[in-house]
C-alpha positions as CSV (number, residue, x, y, z in Angstrom):
1,M,75.4,255.4,193.2
2,N,73.3,252.3,193.5
3,Y,69.6,252.0,194.5
4,D,68.7,249.3,197.0
5,F,65.9,247.1,195.7
6,T,65.9,244.8,198.7
7,T,62.7,246.3,200.1
8,L,61.0,246.0,196.7
9,K,62.1,242.4,196.3
10,K,60.9,241.5,199.8
11,K,57.5,243.1,199.2
12,T,57.0,241.4,195.8
13,R,57.8,238.1,197.5
14,D,55.2,238.9,200.2
15,I,52.6,239.6,197.6
16,D,53.5,236.4,195.7
17,E,53.1,234.4,198.9
18,W,49.8,236.0,199.6
19,L,48.5,235.1,196.2
20,K,49.7,231.5,196.5
21,K,47.9,231.2,199.8
22,E,44.7,232.8,198.4
23,L,44.7,230.6,195.3
24,S,45.3,227.5,197.4
25,Q,42.0,228.2,199.2
26,V,40.0,228.5,196.0
27,R,38.2,225.3,195.5
28,T,38.9,223.2,192.5
29,G,37.4,219.8,191.6
30,R,39.6,218.1,194.1
31,A,39.5,218.3,197.9
32,T,42.6,219.6,199.7
33,P,43.1,220.3,203.4
34,A,44.1,223.9,202.5
35,L,40.5,224.6,201.7
36,L,39.7,224.5,205.4
37,D,42.7,226.7,206.4
38,G,40.6,229.9,207.0
39,I,38.0,228.2,209.2
40,S,37.9,228.7,213.0
41,A,35.5,227.0,215.4
42,E,34.2,228.3,218.7
43,A,36.1,226.1,221.2
44,Y,37.2,226.6,224.7
45,G,35.6,230.0,224.8
46,A,37.5,231.4,221.8
47,K,37.7,231.2,218.0
48,T,40.3,228.5,217.3
49,P,41.6,227.5,213.9
50,L,40.7,224.0,212.8
51,Q,44.3,223.0,212.6
52,Q,44.6,223.5,216.3
53,L,41.6,221.3,217.0
54,A,41.9,218.4,214.6
55,N,44.0,216.5,212.1
56,I,42.7,217.1,208.5
57,T,43.5,214.4,206.0
58,L,42.5,213.5,202.5
59,E,40.1,210.5,202.4
60,G,39.4,210.5,198.7
61,P,39.6,212.8,195.7
62,R,36.5,214.7,196.9
63,M,36.5,213.9,200.6
64,L,38.3,215.2,203.7
65,R,38.4,213.6,207.1
66,V,38.6,216.0,210.1
67,N,39.7,213.9,213.1
68,V,38.9,216.1,216.1
69,W,41.2,215.5,219.1
70,D,38.6,216.4,221.7
71,S,35.3,214.6,220.9
72,G,33.5,217.3,222.9
73,Q,34.4,219.8,220.1
74,I,33.0,217.8,217.2
75,K,29.7,219.8,217.1
76,A,31.6,223.1,217.1
77,V,33.8,221.9,214.2
78,E,30.8,220.7,212.2
79,K,29.0,224.1,212.8
80,A,32.1,226.1,211.8
81,I,32.6,224.1,208.5
82,G,28.9,224.5,207.7
83,A,29.0,228.2,208.5
84,A,32.0,228.7,206.1
85,N,29.6,228.4,203.2
86,L,31.9,226.3,201.1
87,G,29.1,224.4,199.4
88,V,30.2,221.1,200.9
89,G,28.4,218.2,202.7
90,V,29.3,217.8,206.3
91,A,28.6,214.6,208.2
92,V,29.5,213.6,211.8
93,D,30.5,210.0,212.7
94,E,32.2,208.3,215.6
95,R,35.7,209.4,214.4
96,G,35.0,213.0,213.7
97,V,33.7,215.0,210.7
98,R,33.6,214.0,207.1
99,V,33.6,216.8,204.5
100,T,32.4,215.9,201.0
101,F,33.0,218.1,198.1
102,P,30.4,217.8,195.3
103,E,31.4,217.6,191.7
104,L,31.8,221.1,190.2
105,T,29.1,222.2,187.8
106,S,30.1,224.4,184.8
107,E,28.3,227.3,186.5
108,R,30.2,226.7,189.8
109,R,33.5,226.5,187.8
110,Q,32.8,229.9,186.4
111,Q,32.1,231.3,189.9
112,V,35.3,229.8,191.2
113,L,37.3,231.1,188.3
114,K,35.8,234.6,188.9
115,I,37.0,234.4,192.5
116,A,40.5,233.4,191.4
117,K,40.6,236.3,188.9
118,E,39.6,238.7,191.7
119,R,42.5,237.4,193.9
120,L,44.9,237.8,190.9
121,E,43.7,241.4,190.3
122,Q,44.2,242.2,194.0
123,A,47.8,241.0,193.8
124,R,48.3,243.1,190.6
125,V,46.9,246.2,192.3
126,S,49.3,245.7,195.2
127,L,52.1,245.3,192.7
128,R,51.3,248.5,190.8
129,K,51.1,250.4,194.1
130,L,54.5,249.0,195.1
131,R,55.9,250.1,191.7
132,D,54.5,253.6,192.1
133,E,56.0,253.9,195.7
134,T,59.4,252.8,194.5
135,W,59.4,255.1,191.5
136,A,58.4,258.0,193.7
137,D,61.3,257.1,196.0
138,I,63.8,257.0,193.1
139,Q,62.5,260.4,191.8
140,S,62.8,262.0,195.2
141,R,66.4,260.8,195.6
142,E,67.2,262.3,192.2
143,K,65.7,265.6,193.2
144,E,67.7,265.6,196.4
145,G,70.8,265.3,194.3
146,G,71.6,261.7,195.3
147,M,71.8,260.5,191.6
148,S,71.9,261.7,188.1
149,E,69.0,261.6,185.6
150,D,70.7,258.8,183.7
151,E,71.0,256.7,186.9
152,K,67.3,257.5,187.7
153,F,66.2,256.0,184.4
154,R,68.5,253.0,184.8
155,F,67.0,252.3,188.2
156,K,63.6,252.7,186.8
157,N,64.4,250.0,184.2
158,D,65.8,247.7,186.9
159,M,62.6,248.3,188.9
160,E,60.4,247.5,185.9
161,K,62.2,244.2,185.3
162,I,61.5,243.1,188.9
163,I,57.9,244.1,188.6
164,Q,57.5,242.3,185.3
165,E,59.1,239.1,186.6
166,T,56.7,239.2,189.5
167,G,53.7,239.8,187.3
168,K,54.7,236.8,185.1
169,M,54.9,234.6,188.3
170,F,51.3,235.8,189.2
171,D,50.1,234.8,185.7
172,T,51.8,231.4,185.9
173,Q,50.1,230.7,189.3
174,F,46.8,231.8,187.9
175,E,47.1,229.7,184.7
176,K,47.9,226.7,186.9
177,K,44.8,227.3,189.1
178,E,42.7,227.9,186.0
179,Q,43.7,224.5,184.6
180,E,42.9,222.8,188.0
181,I,39.4,224.4,188.0
182,S,38.7,223.6,184.4
183,G,40.0,220.1,184.4
């Protein structure tokens, strides 16, 4: 008898991708277009993601250029970026919106690091929940007579290896982000 870990592996990849996305949106000392990913502007009567309204490019280590395709939407984009409360400077010029990221203070670095730690902990909680669900499934199959007790514990060890590998990937991502924030 074999236990199918396909669902577990898929869900761990999903959690890993979620963490990568969340950490990419946490601000470091450098500007990146990903920092504006979660922002939507009120345009054409609906909330529209910035990526659908403009081209976002890097203009310097601490500056982004938001080239709005429809100049009638520049004010809406400016308002949306300001309302996102990113602690950035927003300036409008003839070509679109310029977003300036101030130098991170040590206090702000600590706040940003705390946000990154919260995201890491959310991913760990999801991973623990997934481990508990998988272990409960293995135990129920053993009770139904689908496997022996030895197989049950062998599958538990296999499951723990998958969970530990994923946890190490989370830690690696966090350490990389921590170095970006600190340095």
